[in-house]
mmCIF file as gemmi writes it, N, C-alpha and C atoms, coordinates in Angstrom:
data_model
loop_
_atom_site.group_PDB
_atom_site.id
_atom_site.type_symbol
_atom_site.label_atom_id
_atom_site.label_alt_id
_atom_site.label_comp_id
_atom_site.label_asym_id
_atom_site.label_entity_id
_atom_site.label_seq_id
_atom_site.pdbx_PDB_ins_code
_atom_site.Cartn_x
_atom_site.Cartn_y
_atom_site.Cartn_z
_atom_site.occupancy
_atom_site.B_iso_or_equiv
_atom_site.pdbx_formal_charge
_atom_site.auth_seq_id
_atom_site.auth_asym_id
_atom_site.pdbx_PDB_model_num
ATOM 1 N N . MET Axp A 1 ? 0.709 -1.358 -0.2 1 0 ? 1 A 1
ATOM 2 C CA . MET Axp A 1 ? 0.054 -0.166 -0.013 1 0 ? 1 A 1
ATOM 3 C C . MET Axp A 1 ? 0.726 1.209 -0.405 1 0 ? 1 A 1
ATOM 4 N N . GLN Axp A 2 ? 2.144 1.214 0.747 1 0 ? 2 A 1
ATOM 5 C CA . GLN Axp A 2 ? 3.147 2.435 0.498 1 0 ? 2 A 1
ATOM 6 C C . GLN Axp A 2 ? 3.549 2.617 -0.917 1 0 ? 2 A 1
ATOM 7 N N . ALA Axp A 3 ? 3.588 1.521 -1.465 1 0 ? 3 A 1
ATOM 8 C CA . ALA Axp A 3 ? 4.326 1.731 -2.942 1 0 ? 3 A 1
ATOM 9 C C . ALA Axp A 3 ? 3.161 2.643 -3.468 1 0 ? 3 A 1
ATOM 10 N N . LEU Axp A 4 ? 1.92 2.186 -3.606 1 0 ? 4 A 1
ATOM 11 C CA . LEU Axp A 4 ? 0.873 2.507 -4.137 1 0 ? 4 A 1
ATOM 12 C C . LEU Axp A 4 ? 0.45 4.225 -3.724 1 0 ? 4 A 1
ATOM 13 N N . TYR Axp A 5 ? 0.869 4.461 -2.525 1 0 ? 5 A 1
ATOM 14 C CA . TYR Axp A 5 ? 0.422 5.769 -2.185 1 0 ? 5 A 1
ATOM 15 C C . TYR Axp A 5 ? 1.592 6.498 -2.491 1 0 ? 5 A 1
ATOM 16 N N . TRP Axp A 6 ? 2.78 6.329 -2.852 1 0 ? 6 A 1
ATOM 17 C CA . TRP Axp A 6 ? 4.285 7.232 -3.143 1 0 ? 6 A 1
ATOM 18 C C . TRP Axp A 6 ? 3.886 7.544 -4.845 1 0 ? 6 A 1
ATOM 19 N N . LEU Axp A 7 ? 3.507 6.356 -5.199 1 0 ? 7 A 1
ATOM 20 C CA . LEU Axp A 7 ? 3.538 6.442 -6.818 1 0 ? 7 A 1
ATOM 21 C C . LEU Axp A 7 ? 2.15 7.241 -7.05 1 0 ? 7 A 1
ATOM 22 N N . LYS Axp A 8 ? 0.912 7.048 -6.477 1 0 ? 8 A 1
ATOM 23 C CA . LYS Axp A 8 ? -0.002 8.011 -6.777 1 0 ? 8 A 1
ATOM 24 C C . LYS Axp A 8 ? -0.04 9.382 -6.57 1 0 ? 8 A 1
ATOM 25 N N . ALA Axp A 9 ? 0.631 9.616 -5.556 1 0 ? 9 A 1
ATOM 26 C CA . ALA Axp A 9 ? 0.767 10.986 -4.848 1 0 ? 9 A 1
ATOM 27 C C . ALA Axp A 9 ? 1.697 11.751 -5.674 1 0 ? 9 A 1
ATOM 28 N N . GLY Axp A 10 ? 2.574 11.005 -6.439 1 0 ? 10 A 1
ATOM 29 C CA . GLY Axp A 10 ? 3.568 11.633 -7.075 1 0 ? 10 A 1
ATOM 30 C C . GLY Axp A 10 ? 4.941 11.704 -6.299 1 0 ? 10 A 1
ATOM 31 N N . TYR Axp A 11 ? 5.216 11.434 -5.235 1 0 ? 11 A 1
ATOM 32 C CA . TYR Axp A 11 ? 6.365 11.514 -4.603 1 0 ? 11 A 1
ATOM 33 C C . TYR Axp A 11 ? 7.53 10.598 -5.045 1 0 ? 11 A 1
ATOM 34 N N . SER Axp A 12 ? 7.352 9.764 -6.021 1 0 ? 12 A 1
ATOM 35 C CA . SER Axp A 12 ? 8.567 8.909 -6.649 1 0 ? 12 A 1
ATOM 36 C C . SER Axp A 12 ? 8.367 8.801 -8.143 1 0 ? 12 A 1
ATOM 37 N N . PRO Axp A 13 ? 9.073 9.162 -8.56 1 0 ? 13 A 1
ATOM 38 C CA . PRO Axp A 13 ? 9.008 9.083 -10.509 1 0 ? 13 A 1
ATOM 39 C C . PRO Axp A 13 ? 9.203 8.071 -11.348 1 0 ? 13 A 1
ATOM 40 N N . SER Axp A 14 ? 9.7 6.724 -10.31 1 0 ? 14 A 1
ATOM 41 C CA . SER Axp A 14 ? 9.729 5.51 -11.264 1 0 ? 14 A 1
ATOM 42 C C . SER Axp A 14 ? 9.623 4.362 -10.11 1 0 ? 14 A 1
ATOM 43 N N . LEU Axp A 15 ? 9.23 3.052 -10.426 1 0 ? 15 A 1
ATOM 44 C CA . LEU Axp A 15 ? 8.984 1.829 -9.542 1 0 ? 15 A 1
ATOM 45 C C . LEU Axp A 15 ? 10.692 1.211 -8.987 1 0 ? 15 A 1
ATOM 46 N N . THR Axp A 16 ? 11.401 1.697 -9.802 1 0 ? 16 A 1
ATOM 47 C CA . THR Axp A 16 ? 12.719 1.893 -8.959 1 0 ? 16 A 1
ATOM 48 C C . THR Axp A 16 ? 12.755 2.725 -7.8 1 0 ? 16 A 1
ATOM 49 N N . TYR Axp A 17 ? 12.31 3.851 -7.907 1 0 ? 17 A 1
ATOM 50 C CA . TYR Axp A 17 ? 12.647 4.643 -6.483 1 0 ? 17 A 1
ATOM 51 C C . TYR Axp A 17 ? 11.572 3.979 -5.317 1 0 ? 17 A 1
ATOM 52 N N . VAL Axp A 18 ? 10.647 3.606 -5.798 1 0 ? 18 A 1
ATOM 53 C CA . VAL Axp A 18 ? 9.588 2.914 -4.916 1 0 ? 18 A 1
ATOM 54 C C . VAL Axp A 18 ? 10.238 1.568 -4.135 1 0 ? 18 A 1
ATOM 55 N N . ALA Axp A 19 ? 10.565 0.946 -5.349 1 0 ? 19 A 1
ATOM 56 C CA . ALA Axp A 19 ? 11.112 -0.556 -4.729 1 0 ? 19 A 1
ATOM 57 C C . ALA Axp A 19 ? 12.707 -0.346 -3.658 1 0 ? 19 A 1
ATOM 58 N N . GLU Axp A 20 ? 13.341 0.437 -3.838 1 0 ? 20 A 1
ATOM 59 C CA . GLU Axp A 20 ? 14.516 0.689 -3.155 1 0 ? 20 A 1
ATOM 60 C C . GLU Axp A 20 ? 14.26 0.84 -1.567 1 0 ? 20 A 1
ATOM 61 N N . PRO Axp A 21 ? 13.835 1.805 -0.987 1 0 ? 21 A 1
ATOM 62 C CA . PRO Axp A 21 ? 13.498 2.268 0.145 1 0 ? 21 A 1
ATOM 63 C C . PRO Axp A 21 ? 12.521 1.142 0.639 1 0 ? 21 A 1
ATOM 64 N N . LEU Axp A 22 ? 11.694 0.069 0.017 1 0 ? 22 A 1
ATOM 65 C CA . LEU Axp A 22 ? 10.953 -0.774 0.46 1 0 ? 22 A 1
ATOM 66 C C . LEU Axp A 22 ? 11.311 -1.963 0.678 1 0 ? 22 A 1
ATOM 67 N N . GLY Axp A 23 ? 12.64 -2.007 0.171 1 0 ? 23 A 1
ATOM 68 C CA . GLY Axp A 23 ? 13.696 -3.316 0.163 1 0 ? 23 A 1
ATOM 69 C C . GLY Axp A 23 ? 13.107 -4.398 -0.823 1 0 ? 23 A 1
ATOM 70 N N . VAL Axp A 24 ? 12.389 -4.031 -2.09 1 0 ? 24 A 1
ATOM 71 C CA . VAL Axp A 24 ? 11.937 -5.041 -2.899 1 0 ? 24 A 1
ATOM 72 C C . VAL Axp A 24 ? 12.423 -4.603 -4.234 1 0 ? 24 A 1
ATOM 73 N N . HIS Axp A 25 ? 12.114 -6.029 -5.289 1 0 ? 25 A 1
ATOM 74 C CA . HIS Axp A 25 ? 12.67 -5.433 -6.788 1 0 ? 25 A 1
ATOM 75 C C . HIS Axp A 25 ? 11.611 -4.635 -7.521 1 0 ? 25 A 1
ATOM 76 N N . ARG Axp A 26 ? 12.051 -4.077 -8.203 1 0 ? 26 A 1
ATOM 77 C CA . ARG Axp A 26 ? 10.907 -3.022 -8.877 1 0 ? 26 A 1
ATOM 78 C C . ARG Axp A 26 ? 9.964 -3.759 -9.69 1 0 ? 26 A 1
ATOM 79 N N . ILE Axp A 27 ? 10.505 -5.218 -9.99 1 0 ? 27 A 1
ATOM 80 C CA . ILE Axp A 27 ? 9.456 -6.084 -10.529 1 0 ? 27 A 1
ATOM 81 C C . ILE Axp A 27 ? 8.289 -6.725 -9.18 1 0 ? 27 A 1
ATOM 82 N N . THR Axp A 28 ? 8.667 -6.622 -8.539 1 0 ? 28 A 1
ATOM 83 C CA . THR Axp A 28 ? 7.568 -6.962 -7.142 1 0 ? 28 A 1
ATOM 84 C C . THR Axp A 28 ? 6.97 -5.879 -7.051 1 0 ? 28 A 1
ATOM 85 N N . VAL Axp A 29 ? 7.343 -4.662 -7.206 1 0 ? 29 A 1
ATOM 86 C CA . VAL Axp A 29 ? 6.184 -3.134 -7.336 1 0 ? 29 A 1
ATOM 87 C C . VAL Axp A 29 ? 5.52 -3.323 -8.317 1 0 ? 29 A 1
ATOM 88 N N . ASN Axp A 30 ? 6.024 -3.733 -9.741 1 0 ? 30 A 1
ATOM 89 C CA . ASN Axp A 30 ? 5.07 -3.665 -10.758 1 0 ? 30 A 1
ATOM 90 C C . ASN Axp A 30 ? 3.993 -5.038 -10.688 1 0 ? 30 A 1
ATOM 91 N N . ARG Axp A 31 ? 4.424 -6.287 -10.061 1 0 ? 31 A 1
ATOM 92 C CA . ARG Axp A 31 ? 3.432 -7.078 -9.759 1 0 ? 31 A 1
ATOM 93 C C . ARG Axp A 31 ? 2.688 -6.607 -8.627 1 0 ? 31 A 1
ATOM 94 N N . TRP Axp A 32 ? 2.557 -5.85 -7.998 1 0 ? 32 A 1
ATOM 95 C CA . TRP Axp A 32 ? 1.838 -5.21 -7.213 1 0 ? 32 A 1
ATOM 96 C C . TRP Axp A 32 ? 0.886 -4.502 -8.033 1 0 ? 32 A 1
ATOM 97 N N . LEU Axp A 33 ? 1.453 -3.489 -8.812 1 0 ? 33 A 1
ATOM 98 C CA . LEU Axp A 33 ? 0.453 -2.43 -9.227 1 0 ? 33 A 1
ATOM 99 C C . LEU Axp A 33 ? -0.296 -3.358 -10.122 1 0 ? 33 A 1
ATOM 100 N N . LYS Axp A 34 ? 0.379 -4.395 -10.984 1 0 ? 34 A 1
ATOM 101 C CA . LYS Axp A 34 ? -0.99 -5.07 -11.906 1 0 ? 34 A 1
ATOM 102 C C . LYS Axp A 34 ? -2.096 -5.955 -10.94 1 0 ? 34 A 1
ATOM 103 N N . GLN Axp A 35 ? -1.5 -6.188 -9.597 1 0 ? 35 A 1
ATOM 104 C CA . GLN Axp A 35 ? -2.754 -6.834 -8.655 1 0 ? 35 A 1
ATOM 105 C C . GLN Axp A 35 ? -4.189 -5.997 -8.434 1 0 ? 35 A 1
ATOM 106 N N . TYR Axp A 36 ? -3.144 -4.826 -8.084 1 0 ? 36 A 1
ATOM 107 C CA . TYR Axp A 36 ? -4.277 -3.393 -7.914 1 0 ? 36 A 1
ATOM 108 C C . TYR Axp A 36 ? -5.006 -3.193 -9.087 1 0 ? 36 A 1
ATOM 109 N N . SER Axp A 37 ? -4.703 -2.977 -10.271 1 0 ? 37 A 1
ATOM 110 C CA . SER Axp A 37 ? -5.349 -2.163 -11.239 1 0 ? 37 A 1
ATOM 111 C C . SER Axp A 37 ? -6.516 -3.919 -11.694 1 0 ? 37 A 1
ATOM 112 N N . VAL Axp A 38 ? -5.912 -4.996 -11.357 1 0 ? 38 A 1
ATOM 113 C CA . VAL Axp A 38 ? -6.928 -5.791 -11.677 1 0 ? 38 A 1
ATOM 114 C C . VAL Axp A 38 ? -8.293 -6.167 -10.653 1 0 ? 38 A 1
ATOM 115 N N . GLY Axp A 39 ? -7.714 -6.175 -9.622 1 0 ? 39 A 1
ATOM 116 C CA . GLY Axp A 39 ? -8.672 -6.772 -8.3 1 0 ? 39 A 1
ATOM 117 C C . GLY Axp A 39 ? -9.1 -5.273 -6.876 1 0 ? 39 A 1
ATOM 118 N N . GLY Axp A 40 ? -8.143 -4.171 -7.323 1 0 ? 40 A 1
ATOM 119 C CA . GLY Axp A 40 ? -8.704 -3.233 -6.451 1 0 ? 40 A 1
ATOM 120 C C . GLY Axp A 40 ? -7.72 -3.225 -5.239 1 0 ? 40 A 1
ATOM 121 N N . LEU Axp A 41 ? -8.123 -2.443 -4.32 1 0 ? 41 A 1
ATOM 122 C CA . LEU Axp A 41 ? -7.527 -2.997 -2.887 1 0 ? 41 A 1
ATOM 123 C C . LEU Axp A 41 ? -7.687 -4.367 -2.004 1 0 ? 41 A 1
ATOM 124 N N . PRO Axp A 42 ? -8.689 -4.798 -2.588 1 0 ? 42 A 1
ATOM 125 C CA . PRO Axp A 42 ? -8.798 -6.167 -1.777 1 0 ? 42 A 1
ATOM 126 C C . PRO Axp A 42 ? -7.725 -7.12 -1.889 1 0 ? 42 A 1
ATOM 127 N N . ALA Axp A 43 ? -7.38 -6.919 -3.359 1 0 ? 43 A 1
ATOM 128 C CA . ALA Axp A 43 ? -6.234 -7.893 -3.845 1 0 ? 43 A 1
ATOM 129 C C . ALA Axp A 43 ? -5.171 -8.069 -3.505 1 0 ? 43 A 1
ATOM 130 N N . LEU Axp A 44 ? -4.548 -6.283 -2.895 1 0 ? 44 A 1
ATOM 131 C CA . LEU Axp A 44 ? -3.624 -6.173 -2.258 1 0 ? 44 A 1
ATOM 132 C C . LEU Axp A 44 ? -3.356 -6.599 -0.836 1 0 ? 44 A 1
ATOM 133 N N . LEU Axp A 45 ? -4.525 -6.551 -0.001 1 0 ? 45 A 1
ATOM 134 C CA . LEU Axp A 45 ? -4.551 -6.799 1.443 1 0 ? 45 A 1
ATOM 135 C C . LEU Axp A 45 ? -4.805 -8.624 1.493 1 0 ? 45 A 1
ATOM 136 N N . LYS Axp A 46 ? -5.101 -9.061 0.473 1 0 ? 46 A 1
ATOM 137 C CA . LYS Axp A 46 ? -5.623 -10.711 0.346 1 0 ? 46 A 1
ATOM 138 C C . LYS Axp A 46 ? -4.069 -11.282 0.845 1 0 ? 46 A 1
ATOM 139 N N . THR Axp A 47 ? -4.039 -12.122 1.458 1 0 ? 47 A 1
ATOM 140 C CA . THR Axp A 47 ? -2.791 -12.988 1.736 1 0 ? 47 A 1
ATOM 141 C C . THR Axp A 47 ? -3.209 -14.393 1.263 1 0 ? 47 A 1
ATOM 142 N N . GLY Axp A 48 ? -1.81 -14.643 0.343 1 0 ? 48 A 1
ATOM 143 C CA . GLY Axp A 48 ? -1.953 -15.92 -0.372 1 0 ? 48 A 1
ATOM 144 C C . GLY Axp A 48 ? -0.973 -16.915 0.183 1 0 ? 48 A 1
ATOM 145 N N . LYS Axp A 49 ? -1.388 -18.271 -0.221 1 0 ? 49 A 1
ATOM 146 C CA . LYS Axp A 49 ? -0.753 -19.305 0.432 1 0 ? 49 A 1
ATOM 147 C C . LYS Axp A 49 ? 0.909 -19.534 -0.514 1 0 ? 49 A 1
ATOM 148 N N . SER Axp A 50 ? 2.081 -19.607 -0.189 1 0 ? 50 A 1
ATOM 149 C CA . SER Axp A 50 ? 3.299 -19.805 -0.296 1 0 ? 50 A 1
ATOM 150 C C . SER Axp A 50 ? 3.158 -21.05 -1.362 1 0 ? 50 A 1
ATOM 151 N N . THR Axp A 51 ? 3.504 -21.408 -2.69 1 0 ? 51 A 1
ATOM 152 C CA . THR Axp A 51 ? 3.827 -22.586 -3.115 1 0 ? 51 A 1
ATOM 153 C C . THR Axp A 51 ? 4.852 -23.086 -3.136 1 0 ? 51 A 1
ATOM 154 N N . GLY Axp A 52 ? 5.858 -22.208 -2.853 1 0 ? 52 A 1
ATOM 155 C CA . GLY Axp A 52 ? 7.457 -21.847 -3.146 1 0 ? 52 A 1
ATOM 156 C C . GLY Axp A 52 ? 7.928 -23.121 -2.026 1 0 ? 52 A 1
ATOM 157 N N . ARG Axp A 53 ? 9.273 -23.286 -2.251 1 0 ? 53 A 1
ATOM 158 C CA . ARG Axp A 53 ? 10.154 -24.541 -1.723 1 0 ? 53 A 1
ATOM 159 C C . ARG Axp A 53 ? 9.87 -24.633 0.03 1 0 ? 53 A 1
ATOM 160 N N . HIS Axp A 54 ? 9.966 -25.359 0.592 1 0 ? 54 A 1
ATOM 161 C CA . HIS Axp A 54 ? 10.207 -25.365 1.896 1 0 ? 54 A 1
ATOM 162 C C . HIS Axp A 54 ? 11.188 -24.688 2.524 1 0 ? 54 A 1
ATOM 163 N N . ARG Axp A 55 ? 10.826 -24.003 4.119 1 0 ? 55 A 1
ATOM 164 C CA . ARG Axp A 55 ? 11.628 -23.157 4.765 1 0 ? 55 A 1
ATOM 165 C C . ARG Axp A 55 ? 12.862 -24.088 5.292 1 0 ? 55 A 1
ATOM 166 N N . VAL Axp A 56 ? 14.176 -23.38 5.045 1 0 ? 56 A 1
ATOM 167 C CA . VAL Axp A 56 ? 15.117 -24.026 5.526 1 0 ? 56 A 1
ATOM 168 C C . VAL Axp A 56 ? 15.62 -24.2 6.7 1 0 ? 56 A 1
ATOM 169 N N . ILE Axp A 57 ? 14.847 -23.109 7.555 1 0 ? 57 A 1
ATOM 170 C CA . ILE Axp A 57 ? 14.723 -22.821 8.849 1 0 ? 57 A 1
ATOM 171 C C . ILE Axp A 57 ? 13.986 -23.224 9.979 1 0 ? 57 A 1
ATOM 172 N N . PRO Axp A 58 ? 14.093 -23.705 10.411 1 0 ? 58 A 1
ATOM 173 C CA . PRO Axp A 58 ? 12.564 -24.723 11.024 1 0 ? 58 A 1
ATOM 174 C C . PRO Axp A 58 ? 11.848 -23.379 11.84 1 0 ? 58 A 1
ATOM 175 N N . GLN Axp A 59 ? 10.619 -23.313 11.859 1 0 ? 59 A 1
ATOM 176 C CA . GLN Axp A 59 ? 9.831 -22.601 12.43 1 0 ? 59 A 1
ATOM 177 C C . GLN Axp A 59 ? 10.189 -22.08 14.024 1 0 ? 59 A 1
ATOM 178 N N . ALA Axp A 60 ? 9.942 -23.309 14.667 1 0 ? 60 A 1
ATOM 179 C CA . ALA Axp A 60 ? 10.884 -23.444 16.14 1 0 ? 60 A 1
ATOM 180 C C . ALA Axp A 60 ? 11.92 -22.515 16.162 1 0 ? 60 A 1
ATOM 181 N N . VAL Axp A 61 ? 12.688 -22.269 15.282 1 0 ? 61 A 1
ATOM 182 C CA . VAL Axp A 61 ? 13.913 -21.4 15.544 1 0 ? 61 A 1
ATOM 183 C C . VAL Axp A 61 ? 13.645 -19.903 15.346 1 0 ? 61 A 1
């Protein structure tokens, strides 16, 4: 939501300038914007299930 705010308010000229302070890649910001354009704010707030590889560090740690 912070990335969307910065872009909509005109505080940042590009996706790279938004991504850097958030600690993500510009492609991630682009994906967030695509999710927003398709599904609106509910699409950004939806938490998905990770289908990637299993965590190396156990949950107990």
